C-alpha positions in Angstrom: 8.5 13.0 -17.7 7.4 11.3 -14.5 3.9 12.2 -13.2 2.0 11.3 -10.0 -1.5 10.0 -10.0 -3.7 9.0 -7.0 -6.2 6.2 -7.2 -9.2 5.8 -5.0 -11.2 2.6 -4.8 -13.9 1.1 -2.6 -15.2 -2.3 -3.6 -18.4 -4.1 -3.0 -17.2 -5.4 0.4 -17.1 -1.9 1.7 -14.2 -2.8 3.9 -12.4 0.5 3.4 -11.3 3.1 0.9 -8.0 2.1 -0.8 -5.9 5.2 -1.6 -2.8 4.5 -3.7 -0.2 7.0 -5.0 1.7 6.0 -8.1 4.4 7.6 -10.1 4.4 6.8 -13.9 7.5 7.4 -16.0 7.0 6.1 -19.5 6.1 2.4 -19.1 7.4 2.3 -15.6 4.9 2.4 -12.7 5.9 2.7 -9.0 3.7 2.8 -5.9 5.0 5.6 -3.7 2.5 5.3 -0.8 -0.8 3.7 0.1 -3.3 3.5 2.9 -6.8 2.1 3.7 -9.2 4.8 5.0 -12.0 3.2 7.1 -15.6 3.9 6.4 -17.5 5.5 9.2 -19.8 2.9 10.6 -23.0 4.8 9.8 -22.0 5.6 6.2 -21.0 1.9 5.6 -24.4 0.8 6.9 -26.2 3.3 4.6 -24.2 2.2 1.6 -24.9 -1.4 2.2 -28.6 -0.6 2.4 -28.5 1.4 -0.8 -27.2 -1.7 -2.6 -30.7 -3.2 -2.5 -33.9 -1.5 -3.5 -35.6 0.5 -0.7 -37.7 3.5 0.3 -36.8 7.1 -0.5 -33.8 6.0 -2.5 -33.3 9.3 -4.5 -32.8 11.5 -1.4 -30.7 8.9 0.4 -28.6 8.4 -2.7 -28.0 12.2 -3.0 -26.8 12.4 0.6 -24.7 9.3 0.2 -23.1 10.7 -3.0 -21.7 13.6 -1.0 -20.7 11.5 2.0 -18.7 9.2 -0.3 -16.9 12.2 -1.9 -16.1 13.5 1.6 -14.6 10.2 2.7 -12.7 9.8 -0.5 -11.3 13.3 -0.1 -10.2 12.5 3.5 -8.5 9.4 2.2 -6.7 11.3 -0.5 -5.5 14.1 1.8 -4.4 11.6 4.4 -2.3 9.9 1.7 -0.7 13.2 0.6 0.2 14.0 4.2 1.7 10.5 4.6 3.8 11.0 1.4 4.8 14.6 2.3 3.2 16.0 -0.9 0.7 18.7 -1.8 -2.2 18.7 -4.2 0.0 20.5 -6.8 2.2 17.4 -6.9 -0.6 15.2 -8.3 -1.7 15.3 -12.0 -5.1 13.8 -11.3 -7.1 11.5 -9.0 -8.6 8.4 -10.6 -11.8 7.8 -8.6 -13.7 4.5 -9.0 -16.5 5.7 -6.6 -18.7 3.3 -4.7 -20.8 0.9 -6.8 -24.4 0.8 -5.5 -25.9 -0.9 -8.6 -24.3 -2.9 -11.4 -27.0 -4.2 -13.8 -25.3 -4.8 -17.2 -28.3 -6.8 -18.3 -30.3 -3.6 -18.0 -27.6 -1.5 -19.6 -26.5 0.5 -16.6 -24.1 0.7 -13.8 -24.0 3.3 -11.0 -21.0 4.5 -8.9 -21.5 7.3 -6.5 -19.0 9.8 -4.9 -19.7 13.3 -6.2 -16.7 13.9 -8.4 -17.1 17.7 -8.5 -17.2 17.8 -4.7 -14.1 15.5 -4.5 -12.2 17.9 -6.8 -13.3 20.9 -4.8 -12.3 19.3 -1.5 -8.9 18.1 -2.6 -7.9 20.8 -5.1 -6.9 18.1 -7.6 -8.5 17.3 -11.0 -10.6 14.1 -10.8 -11.2 11.5 -13.5 -14.2 9.4 -12.7 -17.1 7.6 -14.4 -14.9 5.0 -16.0 -17.5 2.4 -16.7 -20.3 4.2 -18.6 -18.7 4.7 -22.0 -17.8 1.0 -22.2 -21.4 0.2 -21.5 -22.6 2.7 -24.1 -20.4 0.8 -26.6 -22.2 -2.4 -25.8 -19.8 -3.6 -23.1 -20.4 -4.8 -19.5 -18.4 -1.9 -18.1 -16.5 -4.4 -16.1 -14.1 -5.7 -15.2 -11.7 -2.8 -16.1 -8.6 -4.0 -14.4 -7.4 -6.6 -16.9 -5.9 -3.9 -19.1 -3.9 -2.8 -16.1 -2.9 -6.3 -15.2 -1.7 -6.9 -18.8 0.3 -3.7 -18.7 2.2 -4.5 -15.5 2.0 -8.3 -14.8 2.1 -10.1 -18.2 5.2 -12.2 -19.0 6.0 -13.1 -22.6 5.7 -16.8 -23.2 4.0 -17.6 -19.9 0.4 -18.1 -18.9 -0.5 -16.0 -16.0 -3.8 -15.3 -14.4 -4.5 -12.5 -11.9 -7.3 -13.3 -9.5 -8.9 -10.5 -7.6 -10.8 -11.7 -4.5 -13.0 -8.7 -3.5 -16.7 -8.9 -2.9 -16.9 -10.4 -6.4 -14.1 -12.5 -7.8 -12.7 -11.6 -11.2 -9.9 -13.0 -13.3 -7.5 -11.6 -15.9 -6.1 -14.2 -18.2 -2.7 -13.1 -19.5 -1.5 -15.6 -22.2 1.9 -13.9 -22.7 1.3 -13.8 -26.4 2.9 -11.2 -28.7 0.4 -11.4 -31.5 0.1 -7.7 -32.1 -3.6 -7.7 -31.5 -5.3 -5.4 -29.0 -4.6 -6.9 -25.6 -2.5 -9.7 -27.1 -5.1 -12.3 -26.4 -5.9 -11.1 -22.9 -9.4 -11.8 -21.6 -11.1 -11.7 -18.2 -14.5 -11.7 -16.4 -16.2 -11.9 -13.1 -16.3 -15.5 -12.0 -18.9 -14.9 -9.3 -19.0 -14.2 -5.5 -15.7 -14.1 -3.6 -16.4 -12.3 -0.2 -19.8 -10.8 -0.7 -21.8 -13.8 0.5 -19.2 -14.8 3.0 -19.3 -11.3 4.6 -23.1 -11.0 4.5 -23.7 -14.4 6.1 -21.0 -13.7 8.7 -22.5 -10.3 9.6 -26.0 -11.8 9.9 -24.8 -14.3 12.5 -22.2 -12.1 14.2 -23.9 -8.6 14.3 -21.6 -7.3 17.1 -18.3 -8.5 15.8 -16.1 -7.6 12.9 -17.8 -7.0 9.5 -16.2 -10.1 8.0 -14.8 -13.5 8.9 -11.2 -12.6 9.8 -8.8 -15.1 8.4 -11.7 -17.4 7.4 -11.7 -18.8 11.0 -15.5 -19.2 11.2 -15.6 -21.0 7.9 -12.8 -23.3 9.0 -14.8 -24.3 12.0 -17.7 -25.6 9.8 -18.1 -28.7 7.6 -18.7 -28.7 3.9 -22.2 -29.6 2.8 -21.8 -31.2 -0.7 -25.5 -31.2 -1.6 -25.7 -27.4 -0.9 -22.5 -26.7 -2.8 -23.9 -28.5 -5.9 -27.2 -26.6 -5.6 -25.4 -23.2 -5.4 -23.1 -24.1 -8.3 -26.1 -24.7 -10.4 -26.7 -20.9 -10.7 -26.7 -20.2 -14.4 -24.2 -17.4 -14.1 -21.3 -19.8 -13.6 -21.9 -21.6 -16.9 -22.6 -18.4 -18.9 -19.9 -17.5 -21.5 -17.8 -14.4 -21.2 -17.8 -11.4 -21.6 -19.8 -11.2 -18.4 -19.8 -9.3 -15.1 -21.9 -9.5 -12.0 -22.4 -7.9 -8.6 -23.9 -8.3 -5.2 -27.3 -7.6 -6.8 -27.2 -11.2 -8.2 -25.6 -13.1 -5.4 -27.6 -11.8 -2.5 -28.5 -13.2 0.9 -32.1 -13.4 -0.4 -30.9 -15.7 -3.1 -29.0 -17.8 -0.6 -32.0 -17.9 1.7 -34.1 -19.3 -1.2 -31.5 -22.0 -1.8 -31.6 -22.9 1.9 -35.4 -23.2 2.1 -36.4 -26.4 3.9 -32.8 -27.1 5.2 -31.5 -26.9 8.8 -27.7 -26.6 8.2 -25.6 -25.1 11.0 -24.6 -21.5 10.1 -20.9 -22.4 10.3 -21.4 -25.2 7.8 -23.1 -22.8 5.4 -20.1 -20.5 5.7 -17.7 -23.3 5.0 -19.8 -24.2 1.9 -19.9 -20.6 0.7 -16.1 -20.6 0.8 -16.2 -23.8 -1.3 -18.6 -22.0 -3.7 -16.0 -19.2 -4.2 -13.2 -21.7 -4.8 -15.0 -24.2 -7.0 -16.6 -21.4 -9.2 -13.1 -19.9 -9.8 -11.4 -23.2 -10.5 -14.1 -24.3 -13.0 -13.7 -21.1 -15.0 -9.9 -20.9 -15.2 -8.3 -21.8 -18.6 -7.2 -25.3 -19.2 -3.6 -26.0 -18.5 -1.4 -28.2 -20.8 -0.3 -31.0 -18.6 3.0 -31.3 -20.6 4.0 -27.8 -19.8 5.2 -26.0 -16.7 2.4 -25.2 -14.2 0.6 -21.9 -14.9 0.8 -19.1 -12.5 -2.1 -17.6 -10.5 -1.4 -14.3 -8.7 -3.9 -13.3 -6.1 -4.9 -9.8 -4.9 -7.8 -8.2 -3.0 -9.0 -8.8 0.5 -9.4 -12.5 0.0 -5.6 -12.8 -0.5 -5.4 -12.8 3.3 -7.8 -15.7 3.8 -5.4 -18.7 4.2 -8.1 -21.4 4.4 -9.7 -20.2 1.2 -6.4 -20.1 -0.6 -5.6 -23.5 0.7 -8.8 -24.9 -0.6 -8.2 -23.2 -4.0 -4.7 -24.7 -4.2 -6.1 -28.2 -3.5 -8.4 -27.7 -6.5 -5.7 -26.5 -8.8 -2.7 -28.8 -8.6 -1.3 -27.6 -11.9 -1.2 -24.0 -10.9 1.4 -22.1 -8.8 -0.5 -19.7 -6.5 1.2 -16.7 -5.1 0.4 -13.1 -4.0 0.8 -10.2 -6.5 3.4 -9.0 -4.0 5.8 -11.4 -5.7 5.4 -9.3 -8.8 6.1 -6.1 -6.9 2.6 -4.9 -6.1 1.0 -5.7 -2.7 -2.4 -7.4 -3.0 -4.2 -4.7 -1.1 -3.2 -1.9 -3.5 -3.7 -3.5 -7.0 -7.1 -2.1 -7.7 -6.3 1.4 -6.3 -3.2 1.5 -8.5 -5.4 0.4 -11.4 -7.7 3.4 -11.2 -4.7 5.8 -10.8 -3.4 4.1 -14.0 -6.8 4.6 -15.7 -6.7 8.3 -14.8 -3.3 8.5 -16.5 -4.7 6.7 -19.6 -7.5 9.3 -19.7 -5.2 12.3 -19.3 -2.9 11.0 -22.1 -5.9 10.0 -24.3 -5.2 6.3 -24.4 -7.8 3.5 -24.3 -8.6 2.1 -20.9 -10.7 -0.9 -21.8 -10.1 -4.2 -23.6 -13.1 -5.1 -25.8 -12.3 -8.9 -25.5 -12.9 -8.5 -21.8 -15.9 -6.2 -21.5 -17.6 -6.9 -24.9 -17.5 -3.3 -26.0 -17.5 -2.7 -29.7 -14.1 -0.9 -29.7 -11.3 0.4 -27.4 -12.1 3.7 -25.8 -10.7 6.4 -23.6 -12.6 5.9 -20.4 -13.7 8.5 -17.8 -14.8 12.0 -17.4 -12.8 15.0 -16.1 -13.9 17.1 -13.2 -11.4 20.0 -12.9 -10.5 21.3 -9.5 
């Protein structure tokens, strides 16, 4: 019997709340409606500030927890209005919340967005807190989307990789195997920064403009600095084995400033080099491709899927890969992660595992999330 679920997702870039309504009927999944709800400017500023240690964090966090829930509720109700539906039509909301810390090396991750308040404001049961059980089982708690990617994008006999270009880049490697094992050989991990450094550096030098480099135009105006690129690529995270995950806590502007000490590069040249850092770090961590076989397929989603210069540079580094948007597979790149958390809510409600231990490093598959009834 078909059921509807609503996914709510805001990534590390804080470029909006993705709200995605899906219908699941057996193994079939269909996106019925979607929208991006903008963050109020003051809330976005406070959430950016909370992502780094500061004064009076507990009180600020408590207030922000409620504000995130209020904006998530507004996004959910706007989506229902767009679809012509009521809360009674939705089985559950899958809420990722807003990550303000991800420190797997310390054994914790923190996503805010008061789930009880979200349930009360929408009148819909909420499934949230997807990452903590995976971490309790020894995992990274991230990335969680490879299980979803495997379920809807894998193709038997074909190597496919799904690349999400959010604040952080992550890949899901879908070997197309039918070995009967959990996940059928699927693995994935965060490759490093995608947009987080690009956005932060842009905002520093364009404080009164958009919050990101639209279309990668500013980066395209700069020149690559090879010595700086080599220095940035020496970060130990890139050579670390998976399972692994990271966040904006590791790849910060403070870290970048340290790497720039003693230099006098033009800001646009640094932006161009940060684009190259994203591309080279991804290309170096993709699986090897058999030269005798057909090119492998790389399907891109997330906000970076709209950055043509970045995708062009990535394509130049990967001549043995066909690069395309996930839209070619029937799911628009902006809605993949929102749909994934709606799908994870359905997995919780039907008591099915939502993680892949080969991806996160958890000791076993587990039903992820916690229920907050309306």
